[in-house]
N, C-alpha and C positions, 0 to 999 in steps of 0.2 A: 469208325463211323462210315456209313455208306454215302456215296455221292450219287444223288438220285436225279434221273431225268424227270421232267414234269409236264411234258407235252402230251404224253399218251393219255387217251381218253378225256382230253380237255378240248372244248370248242374254242372258237375265236373269242367269244365273250369272256370266258374264264381267263384266257391269256391276257386280254385287255385289262381285266380287273387286277391281275397280278402285276402287270407292268406299271399300273398307276399307283401301286403302294409305295409310300415314301421310303420304306426300308429295303426295297429290292432294286437290283441292278443286274445287267448282264444280258446275254442273248436269249432268244426264245426258248432255248433248250436248257437253260440253267438260271438259277437265281441265287442271290447271296444277300447277307445282311450288310447294309451300307454303313449304318451307324451303330456302334456297339457301346453299351453303357456298363457301368459298374455300380452295384449297391455297396455303399460305403461301410455297411456293417461288416463286410468281408475284411476290411483293414481297420477296424474300429480302434485297436490298441495304438497303432502308430498315428492314426488320424487324431485321436484324443490329445496326443502330446505335440504333434506338429501338423496341424491341418493344412497350412499353406504348402509345406514341403511335400506332404502326401499327395495333394492335388497336382503338384508339379510332376511327381513321379508317374501318376496315373495318366496325365496328358502325354508324357513322353512315350509311354507304351503305345499310345494311339487311340485310347478311349476318347470319345467326344461327348459322352453323357455320363452324369453321375446321379445317383438317387441317394439322398441323405437319409440315414437311419443309424442310430446308435452312435457311440463315440462321443456322446455329450454335445452333439452339434446344436441342439436346441438352445443351449446356454452360451453359444459362441457369438462372435461379432458377425452377424449375417451380411452386413454391408461389406465387410472385409472379404468374406467368402465369395460374395458375388463379384467383387472387383477382381479377385484372384481368378475366378472362372472366366470372366471376360478377357482377362489378359492371356489366359491359356487356351482360349477357344473351346471351353467347356460349357455345357448347358445342363441344367437340372430340371427336366420336365416334370418330375414328381418328387415328393418327399414323404417319408413315413411320419405319421403323427399318431400317438397312442389314443386309445378310447377315452381315458380319463382327461387327457389334455383337450380333446374335442368337447367333452362335457363341461369342463371347468375353465378352459382358456381358449375358447373358440376364436375370439377376435384376434388374440395374440398369434394363434396358429395361422390364421389367414394372412396376417401381416408378414409373418415369417415366410410363408410360401411365396408371397408376392415379391418380397425382397430377394429371395433366392431365384426368382424367375420361373417358378413352377406353375404349371397349369392344372395340376391334379394333386390332391391329398390322398394318400393311401393309408388305410387303417391296417397296421401290420400284424396284430395279434390280439387274442382274447384269452384272458386267464381262466383258470378252472371254474371260478364261481359263476361264470356266464354260460357254462356249457350244459345246462339243464333246460328242459322245455320252457319253463316260465321265464327264466332269466334271458334265454335266447330270444324269446318273443319281445321282451322289453328292448333288448339290444337291436333287433331288427327295426323296431319303431324308431329308435334313435338313429340308425343308419339312414333311414328314409328322411328323417329330419335334417341330419347333417347334409345330405346330398342336396336337398331343397335350398338350404341356407347357402351352401357353397355355390350353387348355380347362380344365386343372386349376386354373389361376389365375383362371378366370372371364372369360377374354378370347378373342376370335376372331382369326383369321388370314386375311389376304388377300394376293394377289399382284397387283402393278401391272405391266401390260405396256407395252412400247415397240413398235417395229416388228420388232426382230430375232427375237423369239419366233416370228413368223410366217414370216420369210424365211430363217432358218437351219434347214436340214433335213438333219441327219445321217441317213444311210441312207434318205433320202426322206421322213422324217416330221418335221414341224416341232417345234420345242421347245415351242410352245404346246400342240400336240396331245398330246405326251408328258406335259406337266404335267397337262392335264385328265384324261387317261385313267389316270394312275398316282397320283393323289391322291384322297382321300376328299372327295366333294362336300359332305358334311355338315360337314367341318372346314376345308377350304381353299376360300375364295371368291375371286372375281376382282374387282379394281378395274379396270374396263374403261376404258382411256384411248381415247376414241373417235377423237381425232385420229390417234394412232399406229397404231391398227388400220386406219383408212382409208388412211393413208399407206402401209401395207404391202400395200394392195390388197384388203383384206377388205371384204365387203359387211356393214355393221354389223347390218342386220336379220337376215340369215342367221346371223351369228355369235351374236347374242343368242338366236335360236331354238334354237341348238345348246347353249346353256347355261341351260336353264330353271331358275329359282330359284337360280342359282349366282352371280349378280352382286351383290356387296355394294354397290358404288357406281360412279358414273361420274366420270371426269375430262372436263370439258366445255370444249373449246377449239375454235376455228374454224380453217378452212383457206382461204387465198386460192387463186386460180386457179394461182399459181405454186407451191403446196403449202407456203408458209410459214405460220407461225402468226399468228393475229390474234384480236382480241376477239370474243366471241360476238355474232353478228348482222352482222358485217362480212365474212363469208366465204361459203363455198359449201355448208356442211354443213346438211342439213335436219334439225334436231333435233326438230322436230315429228313427222316421220315415225318417227324413232328412238324417241321417248318414248311413242309409241302402244303399244309393246311392254313397258311398265313392269310390267304384270301378269304377263308371261312371265318377265322378267328377275329380278324380286324385288329390284331396286335400292332401297336405302334412303336413299342420299345422293347429292347432285349437287354436285360440287366444281368451281367455275370454276378453270381453270388456264391460264396462258400463259407458257411457259418463256422467251419472247422479248418480254415486255411492255416497252414503251418507258418510260423515266423521264419523268415522275415517278410512273408506275404507277397512281395513283388514278384518272385519267380512263379508263384501260383497263379496270380492274376494275369501275368504275361502269357503263360501257357494257355489259359482259357481264351484270351484275346486272339492269340495266333491261330488257335483252332477255329474259332468262329470266323475270323477274317478269311480263311481259306475254304470254309464250308460251302459247298454248292448243293442245291436241292431242286 
């Protein structure tokens, strides 16, 4: 990864904006991520069998944020998870909640989010049956409704992409473009999974520039030359170049994720953490 200077071609106003971001620190010639998070889907197998022990291992590495998703967390003791996080100095700014759960168990989802200390619910995935023009239009209407309802509860709403949102194009318009154009940017943010966007052929910097202030968080996972997933720092993605646009994106959180992390998982997430901790841009 390249370590990039960021003062060239930036005025004082731009530097002031960068300096004010909660995730940046350092001198005027370099920035870095101050708080690194982990999407728990990465360690879902060990989390499912030992959630407290897994959180302890995550905190020991140096992570200070976690995002719940997978591993059966929705059926766990959320008060126990919260007390464990408090003890370890961890926070969970956002959690993943499925579409059907938001439709059928909205109040319970809100309670779960608040118990875990989250300020945002992220919708992580839409299955095949929703990926045609008519079904997507219905889904978008529900996204707007979810966001309005969550706002009344003091919570935000974000959508997490995979590749299909960019590659499925009913009537020539991608599902992602429909989502962006037909939802309120003040209410519906994007959790931008950089790996999946790049996998779908997107230029990440152009994509970020097209979404000014609308990106809630990044999922940070690297890509090998064969396009498989790998820990951050062992692939081909130049995160330094991407994160130079943090003042444009508005991103508040950086969650390491590797859907295909090899067991025993801890070495993989440790490598990603160490890479991001030393990254300058």
